[in-house]
C-alpha positions in Angstrom: -8.0 5.1 -21.9 -8.5 3.2 -18.6 -10.9 1.8 -16.1 -10.3 1.8 -12.4 -12.4 0.3 -9.6 -12.4 -0.3 -5.9 -14.5 -2.7 -3.8 -14.4 -3.9 -0.2 -14.5 -7.5 0.7 -14.9 -9.0 4.2 -11.8 -11.2 4.1 -9.4 -8.9 2.2 -10.6 -5.4 2.8 -10.4 -2.9 -0.1 -9.1 -4.3 -3.4 -8.1 -2.0 -6.4 -8.3 -3.1 -10.0 -7.5 -1.4 -13.3 -7.6 -2.0 -17.1 -4.6 -0.1 -18.5 -5.3 1.1 -22.1 -2.6 2.5 -24.4 -2.4 3.4 -28.1 1.3 2.4 -28.6 3.3 -0.9 -28.2 3.7 -1.4 -24.5 6.5 -2.9 -22.4 6.4 -2.8 -18.6 8.8 -3.7 -15.8 8.0 -4.3 -12.2 10.3 -2.3 -9.9 10.8 -3.1 -6.3 12.5 0.0 -4.8 14.1 0.4 -1.3 14.7 4.1 -1.5 14.3 6.1 1.6 14.0 2.9 3.6 10.5 2.2 2.3 9.8 -0.8 0.0 7.7 0.2 -3.0 6.5 -2.2 -5.7 5.3 -0.5 -8.9 4.7 -1.1 -12.6 6.9 1.0 -14.8 6.0 1.7 -18.4 9.4 1.7 -20.2 8.1 4.1 -22.9 6.7 6.8 -20.7 7.9 6.0 -17.2 4.3 6.0 -15.9 4.0 4.1 -12.6 1.4 2.9 -10.1 1.5 0.2 -7.4 1.8 -0.3 -3.6 4.2 -0.1 -0.7 5.2 -2.2 2.4 2.6 -0.3 4.5 -0.2 -1.4 2.2 -0.7 2.0 0.5 -2.0 1.2 -3.0 -2.7 3.6 -5.8 -4.2 3.4 -9.3 -5.4 6.2 -11.6 -7.3 6.9 -14.8 -6.5 10.0 -16.8 -9.0 12.8 -17.4 -6.3 15.1 -19.0 -6.8 12.9 -21.9 -5.2 14.8 -24.8 -2.1 15.3 -22.7 -2.0 11.6 -21.8 -2.5 10.5 -25.4 0.7 12.4 -26.5 2.7 10.0 -24.3 4.5 7.2 -26.0 6.9 9.1 -28.3 10.1 7.7 -26.9 11.6 5.3 -24.4 11.9 6.7 -20.8 15.2 6.9 -19.1 16.1 4.4 -16.4 17.1 7.3 -14.2 14.7 8.8 -11.6 13.9 11.6 -14.1 11.3 9.6 -15.9 9.0 11.1 -18.5 5.5 10.8 -16.9 4.8 13.6 -14.3 1.8 11.5 -13.0 4.0 8.5 -12.6 6.4 10.6 -10.5 3.5 11.9 -8.4 2.3 8.4 -7.6 5.8 7.1 -6.8 6.3 10.0 -4.5 3.0 9.3 -2.7 4.1 5.7 -2.2 6.8 6.9 0.2 4.0 7.6 2.7 3.1 5.3 5.6 -0.6 6.2 5.9 -3.4 6.6 3.4 -4.1 10.1 4.5 -0.5 11.1 4.0 -0.6 9.6 0.5 -3.7 11.6 -0.4 -2.0 14.7 1.0 1.0 14.0 -1.2 -1.0 13.6 -4.3 -2.9 16.8 -3.6 0.3 18.7 -3.0 1.8 17.5 -6.3 -1.5 18.3 -8.0 -2.2 15.0 -9.6 -4.9 15.1 -12.3 -7.1 12.1 -13.0 -9.5 9.8 -11.2 -7.2 8.3 -8.6 -8.0 5.6 -6.0 -5.9 5.4 -2.9 -6.3 2.8 -0.1 -4.6 1.0 2.7 -7.1 -1.8 2.6 -9.1 -0.4 5.5 -9.9 3.1 4.1 -10.4 4.1 0.5 -10.4 7.5 -1.1 -11.3 8.8 -4.6 -9.4 11.8 -5.7 -10.7 13.6 -8.8 -8.3 16.3 -10.0 -7.8 18.4 -13.1 -6.5 21.7 -14.4 -8.2 24.5 -16.1 -6.2 26.5 -18.6 -3.5 23.8 -18.6 0.0 25.1 -19.3 -1.2 28.7 -19.5 -0.2 31.5 -17.1 -3.6 31.3 -15.3 -3.5 27.5 -14.9 -5.5 26.4 -11.9 -5.7 23.0 -10.2 -9.1 21.7 -9.0 -9.7 18.6 -6.8 -12.4 16.7 -4.9 -11.5 14.0 -2.4 -14.2 11.6 -1.4 -14.0 8.8 1.2 -15.7 5.6 -0.1 -18.1 3.8 2.2 -17.2 0.1 2.4 -20.8 -0.8 1.5 -20.3 1.1 -1.8 -18.1 0.6 -4.9 -16.2 3.1 -6.9 -15.6 2.9 -10.6 -14.2 5.6 -12.9 -13.1 5.8 -16.5 -11.9 8.9 -18.4 -14.4 11.6 -17.3 -15.2 13.0 -13.9 -18.3 12.7 -11.9 -17.4 14.9 -9.0 -15.8 17.3 -11.5 -18.1 16.6 -14.4 -16.4 19.0 -16.8 -13.2 16.9 -16.9 -12.3 14.3 -19.5 -13.4 13.9 -23.1 -16.0 16.5 -24.2 -19.3 15.4 -25.8 -19.5 18.9 -27.3 -16.3 18.4 -29.3 -16.9 16.4 -32.4 -13.4 14.9 -32.4 -13.8 13.8 -28.7 -17.4 12.7 -28.8 -16.6 9.0 -29.8 -14.1 8.8 -26.9 -16.6 10.3 -24.5 -19.2 7.8 -25.6 -16.6 5.1 -25.0 -15.8 6.4 -21.5 -19.5 6.5 -20.5 -20.2 3.0 -21.9 -17.2 1.5 -20.2 -18.2 3.1 -16.9 -21.8 1.8 -17.2 -20.8 -1.8 -18.0 -17.9 -1.9 -15.5 -20.1 -0.5 -12.7 -22.8 -3.2 -13.3 -20.2 -6.0 -13.3 -18.3 -4.7 -10.3 -21.5 -4.6 -8.2 -21.9 -8.4 -8.9 -18.3 -9.3 -7.9 -18.2 -11.6 -4.8 -14.4 -11.8 -4.4 -11.2 -10.3 -5.8 -11.1 -12.9 -8.6 -14.5 -11.8 -9.8 -13.6 -8.1 -9.4 -10.7 -8.4 -11.8 -12.8 -10.5 -14.2 -15.5 -7.8 -14.0 -13.3 -5.5 -16.0 -12.7 -8.3 -18.6 -16.1 -8.3 -20.1 -16.8 -7.3 -23.8 -20.6 -7.3 -24.4 -20.6 -4.6 -27.1 -19.8 -5.3 -30.8 -17.7 -2.1 -31.0 -14.5 -3.0 -29.1 -14.0 0.6 -28.0 -17.3 0.5 -26.0 -16.1 -2.3 -23.7 -14.2 -2.1 -20.4 -11.6 -4.5 -21.9 -10.6 -3.4 -25.4 -9.0 -6.1 -27.4 -8.5 -4.3 -30.6 -5.5 -4.6 -32.9 -6.3 -1.6 -35.1 -3.4 0.8 -35.7 -3.3 3.7 -33.2 -6.5 2.7 -31.4 -6.8 2.3 -27.6 -6.4 -1.3 -26.5 -6.2 -2.8 -23.0 -2.5 -3.7 -22.6 -2.9 -5.3 -19.1 -4.9 -5.6 -16.0 -3.7 -4.7 -12.5 -5.0 -5.8 -9.1 -3.6 -4.4 -5.8 -4.2 -6.3 -2.6 -3.1 -3.9 0.3 -3.7 -6.4 3.1 -1.2 -9.0 1.6 0.9 -6.3 -0.2 0.5 -8.2 -3.5 0.6 -6.6 -6.9 -1.0 -8.9 -9.5 -0.6 -8.2 -13.3 -2.4 -9.9 -16.2 -0.8 -8.9 -19.5 -3.2 -8.8 -22.4 -1.3 -6.8 -25.1 2.0 -5.9 -23.5 5.5 -7.3 -23.0 6.6 -7.8 -19.4 10.2 -7.8 -18.4 10.7 -10.2 -15.5 14.4 -10.6 -15.1 14.0 -9.7 -11.4 11.1 -12.1 -10.6 12.9 -14.1 -7.9 14.2 -11.0 -6.3 10.7 -9.4 -6.2 9.5 -12.3 -4.1 12.7 -12.9 -2.2 12.9 -14.0 1.4 13.3 -10.4 2.6 10.5 -8.9 0.5 7.8 -7.0 2.1 5.8 -6.6 -1.1 5.0 -9.4 -3.6 4.3 -9.7 -7.3 2.2 -12.2 -9.2 1.8 -12.5 -13.0 -1.2 -14.4 -14.4 -2.4 -15.6 -17.8 -5.4 -14.1 -19.4 -7.3 -17.2 -18.3 -9.6 -17.0 -15.3 -7.9 -15.9 -12.1 -8.2 -18.5 -9.4 -5.6 -17.5 -6.8 -8.3 -16.3 -4.4 -10.4 -19.5 -4.9 -9.9 -23.0 -3.6 -6.3 -24.2 -4.0 -6.1 -27.0 -6.6 -3.0 -28.4 -8.2 -4.0 -31.5 -10.1 -4.3 -34.4 -7.6 -1.3 -33.5 -5.5 -2.1 -33.1 -1.8 -0.7 -30.2 0.3 1.6 -32.5 2.2 2.9 -34.2 -0.9 3.6 -30.8 -2.5 5.5 -29.6 0.6 7.7 -32.7 0.5 8.4 -32.5 -3.2 8.8 -28.7 -3.7 10.6 -27.4 -0.7 14.2 -28.2 -1.5 17.7 -27.0 -0.9 19.0 -24.6 -3.5 22.1 -25.5 -5.5 22.2 -22.2 -7.3 25.6 -20.4 -6.5 23.9 -17.0 -6.8 21.3 -18.0 -4.2 24.0 -19.2 -1.9 26.0 -16.1 -2.4 23.1 -14.1 -1.2 22.7 -16.3 1.9 19.7 -18.4 0.7 19.7 -22.1 1.3 16.2 -23.3 0.6 13.6 -22.6 -2.1 10.1 -23.5 -3.2 10.5 -24.8 -6.7 7.9 -24.7 -9.6 5.1 -27.1 -10.0 6.6 -28.8 -13.1 9.7 -26.8 -13.8 12.5 -27.4 -11.3 14.5 -24.4 -12.4 11.8 -21.9 -11.3 12.0 -20.7 -7.7 8.7 -19.4 -6.2 10.5 -18.0 -3.2 13.9 -18.2 -1.5 14.7 -18.8 2.1 17.7 -18.7 4.5 16.1 -21.4 6.7 13.8 -24.2 5.6 10.2 -22.9 5.4 7.6 -24.8 7.4 4.3 -26.3 6.1 2.3 -23.2 7.0 4.6 -20.9 5.0 4.4 -23.4 2.0 0.6 -23.2 2.1 0.6 -19.4 2.3 2.8 -19.2 -0.8 0.8 -21.8 -2.7 -2.4 -19.9 -2.1 -0.7 -16.8 -3.3 0.4 -18.3 -6.6 -2.2 -21.0 -7.2 -3.3 -21.4 -10.8 -0.9 -19.0 -12.4 2.7 -19.8 -11.3 5.3 -20.3 -14.0 5.9 -23.9 -13.0 
């Protein structure tokens, strides 16, 4: 199914990462919503409507399922573009992203009774919420939950069984579920060891990209093309401090028609997409042999796009090698400090 992890770093605060595993062909969109006067940026699975992401206040949420049989049934048809999307858990997370504080987001998730291993942070404080139902969809259905505040000196990793609620998730006692439980435990053990070693956000995301086992289903990242099997469709990283949602597609299609709007001049949240090569955006900025000052002179240009001008934008930062790509749009010419900020944000994985 999935792996989620949280780790605190001195320079960035809490960072959330996730390997998202699906057993159906996956297409995702990134939605930047302004509803209720709060900017939210979240991934949307176009098949199920499942969502997770962050908002302008730095509230960030990822989750791994423990109601696994319910979750595996998803993927039967394309979700509507309306707000009445298929996935109840996606609705719960989107609703929690209306909140302005991490405590209010946790309260929202508890009120909506979200099942799963859910990580919630604002960059300064991080919570784990383990939730599940007994007698699901029966008259005596009951919701159980445990909320745990994570010490910044600790890490938190979860897969598809509970530790605070150990009866949740795949059952070892069920012969049909035993292979999946073994997978969940193996992925947890490997990911925990790798996350402990991570020294920065780059290494944290890469920590979920290891595959030491010969059986693909036992690894945190599952690159397996077998029919109907679980495979890692993409990796997510949420940086609440900078309000940045980073996505690394592995086996998924990504619709990016709104890329420039996501990172527009008025945006309060930002999106990055990276290749499945090593993430370097948190490392030293390198762009061939071009110096910062030369890049600023070459890439900060007046826009000639009528659509940009119609929206009031006069300047843009263009792509490294592709002039038609706009990294970000501006009404006034950005200064050198702003250029450096944007280049650090997209270094090593921009489209240009």
